[in-house]
C-alpha positions as CSV (number, residue, x, y, z in Angstrom):
1,M,0.1,-0.1,-0.1
2,R,1.5,3.5,-0.9
3,L,1.2,6.2,1.5
4,R,0.2,9.8,0.5
5,L,3.0,11.7,1.6
6,V,2.1,14.9,-0.3
7,R,-0.5,17.1,0.8
8,P,-3.1,18.6,-1.6
9,W,-1.5,21.5,-3.7
10,H,-3.9,24.2,-2.0
11,T,-2.6,23.0,1.5
12,L,0.9,23.8,0.3
13,F,0.2,26.9,-1.0
14,V,-1.6,28.2,2.0
15,A,1.1,27.2,4.3
16,A,3.9,28.6,2.3
17,L,1.9,31.9,1.9
18,T,1.0,32.0,5.8
19,A,4.7,31.4,6.5
20,T,5.8,34.0,3.9
21,L,3.4,36.5,5.2
22,L,4.5,36.1,8.8
23,W,7.9,36.3,7.9
24,L,7.5,39.5,6.0
25,F,5.6,40.9,9.3
26,M,8.1,39.9,11.8
27,R,11.4,40.6,10.1
28,G,12.8,43.6,11.8
29,I,10.5,43.5,14.8
30,D,12.0,43.7,18.4
31,F,10.1,41.2,20.1
32,G,10.8,42.3,23.6
33,K,9.6,45.7,22.8
34,T,6.5,44.4,21.2
35,W,5.5,42.5,24.2
36,T,6.1,45.3,26.4
37,A,3.7,47.3,24.0
38,I,1.2,44.7,24.7
39,E,1.5,44.7,28.4
40,Q,1.1,48.3,28.4
41,A,-1.9,48.5,26.2
42,R,-5.2,50.4,27.8
43,P,-7.4,47.6,28.8
44,L,-10.6,49.9,28.5
45,W,-10.0,50.7,25.1
46,L,-9.4,46.9,24.3
47,A,-12.6,46.2,26.4
48,G,-14.5,48.8,24.1
49,A,-13.1,47.2,20.9
50,V,-14.3,43.7,21.9
51,A,-17.8,45.3,22.6
52,V,-17.8,46.9,19.3
53,T,-16.9,43.6,17.5
54,G,-20.3,42.2,18.9
55,V,-22.0,44.9,17.6
56,T,-20.7,44.5,14.3
57,F,-22.0,41.0,14.0
58,L,-25.6,42.4,15.1
59,L,-25.2,44.8,12.2
60,R,-24.1,41.9,9.8
61,A,-27.1,39.9,10.9
62,Q,-29.8,42.8,10.4
63,R,-28.3,43.5,7.3
64,W,-28.7,40.0,6.2
65,L,-32.2,40.2,7.2
66,A,-32.6,43.0,5.0
67,L,-31.4,41.1,2.1
68,L,-33.3,38.0,3.1
69,S,-36.8,39.8,3.4
70,P,-38.2,39.1,-0.2
71,L,-37.6,35.3,0.8
72,G,-39.9,35.5,3.7
73,A,-39.5,36.5,7.2
74,A,-36.3,35.0,8.9
75,R,-35.7,35.2,12.6
76,F,-33.2,37.6,13.8
77,R,-31.7,34.9,16.0
78,T,-31.2,32.4,13.1
79,A,-29.4,35.1,11.1
80,F,-27.1,35.8,14.0
81,R,-26.3,32.6,15.0
82,T,-25.7,31.3,11.5
83,T,-23.5,34.5,10.7
84,V,-21.4,33.6,13.7
85,I,-21.2,30.0,13.1
86,G,-20.4,30.7,9.2
87,F,-17.3,33.1,10.3
88,T,-16.2,30.8,12.8
89,A,-16.0,27.8,10.2
90,T,-14.2,30.4,8.0
91,Y,-11.5,30.9,10.5
92,L,-10.9,27.3,11.5
93,L,-11.7,25.1,8.3
94,P,-9.9,25.3,5.0
95,L,-11.1,26.4,1.8
96,R,-13.4,29.1,3.8
97,P,-16.4,27.4,3.9
98,G,-18.5,29.7,5.9
99,E,-20.2,31.7,3.5
100,V,-21.7,28.8,1.9
101,L,-22.5,27.0,5.1
102,R,-24.2,29.9,7.0
103,A,-26.4,30.3,4.0
104,Y,-27.2,26.5,3.9
105,L,-27.7,26.4,7.8
106,L,-30.2,29.5,7.6
107,A,-32.2,28.1,4.5
108,R,-32.4,24.7,6.3
109,Q,-33.8,26.3,9.4
110,E,-35.8,28.9,7.8
111,G,-37.1,26.7,5.1
112,F,-35.7,29.2,2.3
113,S,-34.2,28.1,-1.0
114,A,-30.8,27.3,-0.8
115,P,-29.4,28.9,-4.0
116,A,-31.6,32.1,-3.3
117,T,-30.3,32.2,0.3
118,F,-26.5,32.0,-0.7
119,A,-27.3,34.6,-3.6
120,T,-28.0,37.1,-0.7
121,V,-24.5,36.3,0.6
122,V,-22.8,36.9,-2.6
123,V,-24.6,40.3,-2.9
124,E,-23.4,41.1,0.5
125,R,-19.7,40.6,-0.6
126,A,-20.5,42.8,-3.7
127,L,-21.9,45.5,-1.1
128,D,-18.9,45.0,1.1
129,L,-16.4,45.8,-1.9
130,T,-18.4,48.6,-2.8
131,V,-18.5,50.3,1.1
132,I,-14.6,49.5,1.0
133,L,-13.6,51.4,-1.8
134,L,-16.0,54.5,-0.8
135,L,-14.2,54.6,2.7
136,F,-11.0,54.4,1.0
137,A,-12.0,57.3,-0.9
138,A,-13.2,59.1,1.9
139,S,-10.2,58.6,4.1
140,V,-8.0,60.3,1.7
141,P,-8.9,64.2,3.0
142,F,-8.1,63.2,6.4
143,V,-4.8,61.2,5.8
144,A,-3.4,63.8,3.6
145,A,-4.1,66.5,6.2
146,D,-1.9,64.6,8.9
147,M,0.8,63.4,6.3
148,T,3.2,66.1,5.4
149,R,6.2,63.7,5.6
150,D,6.1,62.4,1.9
151,P,4.6,64.7,-0.9
152,V,5.3,61.7,-3.6
153,L,3.3,59.2,-1.2
154,E,0.5,61.8,-0.7
155,S,0.1,62.4,-4.4
156,R,-0.2,58.8,-5.2
157,L,-2.6,58.2,-2.5
158,R,-5.0,61.1,-3.8
159,A,-4.9,59.5,-7.2
160,A,-5.7,56.1,-5.7
161,C,-8.5,57.9,-3.9
162,V,-9.8,59.1,-7.2
163,G,-9.7,55.5,-8.7
164,A,-11.3,54.1,-5.6
165,A,-14.2,56.6,-6.0
166,I,-14.7,55.7,-9.7
167,L,-14.7,52.0,-9.1
168,A,-17.2,52.5,-6.2
169,A,-19.5,54.9,-8.2
170,F,-19.3,52.5,-11.2
171,A,-20.1,49.2,-8.8
172,L,-23.0,51.0,-7.3
173,V,-24.6,52.2,-10.6
174,S,-23.8,48.5,-12.0
175,L,-25.7,47.1,-8.9
176,F,-28.8,49.2,-9.6
177,Y,-28.6,48.5,-13.4
178,F,-28.3,44.6,-13.2
179,A,-30.7,44.4,-10.6
180,G,-33.4,45.3,-13.2
181,H,-31.7,43.4,-16.1
182,P,-30.2,40.1,-14.6
183,D,-30.3,38.5,-18.0
184,R,-27.9,41.0,-19.4
185,L,-25.4,40.0,-16.4
186,G,-25.3,36.5,-17.7
187,R,-24.6,37.6,-21.4
188,L,-21.8,39.8,-20.1
189,A,-20.3,37.1,-18.2
190,A,-20.4,34.5,-21.0
191,W,-18.9,37.0,-23.5
192,V,-15.9,37.7,-21.0
193,V,-15.3,34.0,-20.2
194,R,-15.6,32.8,-23.5
195,F,-12.0,32.2,-23.9
196,L,-11.5,30.4,-20.5
197,P,-11.1,26.5,-20.2
198,A,-14.4,24.8,-20.1
199,R,-14.2,24.0,-16.5
200,A,-13.4,27.4,-15.3
201,R,-15.9,29.0,-17.5
202,E,-18.5,26.9,-16.3
203,A,-17.7,27.7,-12.6
204,T,-17.7,31.1,-13.3
205,L,-21.2,31.0,-15.2
206,Q,-22.6,29.1,-12.3
207,L,-21.4,31.6,-10.0
208,T,-22.9,34.7,-12.1
209,R,-26.4,32.8,-12.4
210,V,-26.4,32.6,-8.8
211,F,-25.3,36.1,-8.4
212,S,-28.0,36.9,-11.0
213,E,-30.6,35.6,-8.7
214,G,-29.3,37.6,-5.7
215,L,-29.8,40.7,-7.9
216,V,-33.5,39.8,-8.7
217,I,-33.9,39.5,-5.0
218,M,-32.8,43.1,-4.8
219,R,-34.7,44.3,-7.7
220,R,-36.6,46.8,-5.4
221,P,-34.5,49.9,-5.1
222,T,-35.8,50.6,-1.7
223,Q,-34.1,47.2,-0.3
224,L,-31.1,47.8,-2.1
225,V,-30.5,51.1,-0.7
226,G,-31.3,49.9,3.1
227,A,-28.9,47.0,2.3
228,I,-26.3,49.5,1.3
229,V,-27.1,51.8,4.4
230,W,-26.5,48.6,6.8
231,T,-23.6,48.0,5.1
232,V,-22.0,51.4,5.8
233,M,-22.9,50.8,9.5
234,V,-21.0,47.4,9.4
235,W,-18.0,48.8,8.1
236,L,-18.1,52.0,10.4
237,S,-18.7,49.6,13.4
238,I,-15.4,47.3,11.9
239,T,-13.5,51.0,11.5
240,L,-14.5,51.9,15.2
241,G,-13.1,48.7,16.5
242,I,-9.9,49.2,15.0
243,W,-9.3,52.8,16.0
244,M,-10.1,51.8,19.6
245,T,-7.5,49.1,19.4
246,S,-5.3,51.7,18.0
247,Q,-6.0,54.1,20.7
248,A,-5.2,51.2,23.3
249,F,-1.5,51.6,21.8
250,D,-1.5,55.2,21.8
251,L,-1.2,55.0,18.0
252,T,-2.0,58.6,16.5
253,C,-4.4,58.3,13.9
254,S,-7.8,59.8,13.9
255,F,-11.1,58.0,13.3
256,G,-11.0,59.1,9.7
257,D,-7.0,58.1,9.1
258,T,-8.6,54.8,10.3
259,F,-10.7,54.2,7.0
260,L,-7.2,53.9,5.3
261,V,-6.2,51.0,7.6
262,T,-9.7,49.4,7.4
263,A,-9.2,49.3,3.6
264,F,-5.6,47.8,4.1
265,L,-6.9,45.2,6.4
266,S,-9.6,44.1,4.0
267,V,-6.6,43.2,1.5
268,G,-5.0,41.3,4.2
269,V,-7.8,39.4,5.3
270,S,-8.7,38.3,1.7
271,L,-5.7,36.3,1.4
272,P,-6.5,32.6,2.0
273,T,-4.7,32.2,5.2
274,P,-6.3,30.6,8.5
275,G,-7.9,33.2,9.9
276,G,-6.4,36.0,8.2
277,L,-3.1,35.2,9.8
278,G,-0.1,36.9,8.8
279,G,-2.0,39.0,6.1
280,F,-3.7,40.6,8.6
281,Q,-0.8,41.8,10.9
282,L,1.3,42.6,7.9
283,F,-1.3,45.0,6.3
284,Y,-2.2,46.8,9.5
285,S,1.6,47.3,10.1
286,L,2.1,48.5,6.8
287,A,-0.9,51.1,7.0
288,M,0.2,52.3,10.5
289,T,4.1,52.8,9.6
290,R,3.8,53.9,6.4
291,F,1.2,56.5,6.5
292,F,1.1,57.5,10.3
293,G,4.7,56.9,11.4
294,A,4.1,54.5,14.0
295,S,6.9,52.6,15.3
296,P,7.2,48.9,13.8
297,D,7.2,47.5,17.4
298,A,4.2,49.2,18.5
299,A,2.5,48.7,15.1
300,A,3.2,44.9,15.4
301,A,1.8,44.6,18.9
302,A,-1.5,46.4,18.1
303,S,-2.0,44.4,15.1
304,I,-1.6,41.1,17.2
305,V,-4.1,42.3,19.9
306,L,-6.6,43.6,17.0
307,H,-6.3,40.1,15.3
308,A,-7.2,38.5,18.7
309,V,-10.1,41.1,19.4
310,S,-11.5,40.6,15.7
311,F,-11.3,36.9,15.7
312,V,-11.2,35.2,19.1
313,P,-14.6,36.5,20.7
314,V,-16.8,35.5,17.6
315,T,-14.9,32.2,17.0
316,L,-15.6,31.3,20.6
317,G,-19.4,32.5,20.2
318,G,-19.6,30.2,17.2
319,L,-17.9,27.2,18.8
320,A,-20.6,27.7,21.5
321,Y,-23.6,27.8,19.2
322,M,-22.1,24.9,17.3
323,W,-22.1,22.9,20.6
324,Q,-25.6,24.0,21.2
325,D,-26.9,23.0,18.0
326,G,-25.0,19.6,18.1
327,L,-22.6,20.6,15.2
328,T,-18.9,20.0,14.9
329,L,-15.9,21.2,13.0
330,T,-15.8,17.7,11.4
331,G,-19.5,17.7,10.7
332,L,-19.2,20.9,9.2
333,K,-16.5,19.8,6.9
334,R,-18.7,17.1,5.7
335,M,-21.6,19.3,5.4
336,R,-19.8,21.6,3.3
337,S,-20.2,19.4,0.1
338,T,-24.1,19.0,0.8
339,A,-24.4,22.7,1.0
340,E,-22.3,23.5,-2.4
341,A,-24.4,20.9,-4.1
342,A,-27.7,22.3,-2.5
343,E,-26.6,25.7,-3.7
344,G,-25.2,24.8,-7.1
345,V,-21.8,26.1,-6.2
346,Q,-19.6,23.4,-6.7
347,R,-15.7,24.1,-6.5
348,K,-13.9,23.1,-9.7
């Protein structure tokens, strides 16, 4: 019998990426000074950041209810619990199955269509991207006012602001347009991916069909506007938690400045590492040291604690909800295939 000594390529890739990001983050850091900064962090600010993290997930659940409303009257308790469980699965399991799983769990408990429920999650991500771009654009006047050390960097930042604002405006207009013409989105996607290999083309078209269904759900403009408002509140809450944690370490950035840090962090956590490990710390430290003159050791300390504030409470809450519902991580891994099949989002 032959032993399988080589893990799947994606596992090796994730391990290599995580190690690389951690190395980039840790190089040049004085670990003694970093630990001292953690010990001297102001606990009241950190307690406030933990509380704000809880509020963020309440807002996420409320936004999801707004997106789900055309499907029926979902319970807030179900939306909140499945959201927390989904994020826990994303943090602890490979291939980030949380989004698919939370949609599947809610659809099963509320009697909704699984594909339609997952479509609302896809729309959530589109709204998140749009609002992140808007927040990045909004951050530039605040950052530029505080940043006089590097005129070239300031000029580049302003140019990036204009680009982000244009992209955000285009994304908003596109959401409104395709909400009324979902068939055109399918035709556009088919034209764009016509040169891709068959499997990649079919996977992309399948995701487009799911997204189109979500846009049909959001066809009524008032509901779409309401979802956008909730999304802005979600990201303002996230930014507030980041700002409060930074204040705990006496890092000098205003709340407006923190929008830029939030944009950087959104890139870091989008990298496929377990719980955002490595990317989270690296991109927070880059933003704080490059734009606001923070010392690398203080920025490293704040990034480590902010990562714990952002991930540990929700993970503990998700594990508690899973225990109450008789779910395990192993069970969620097995459930993922069922959920993907039910929602028509098979990974190729």
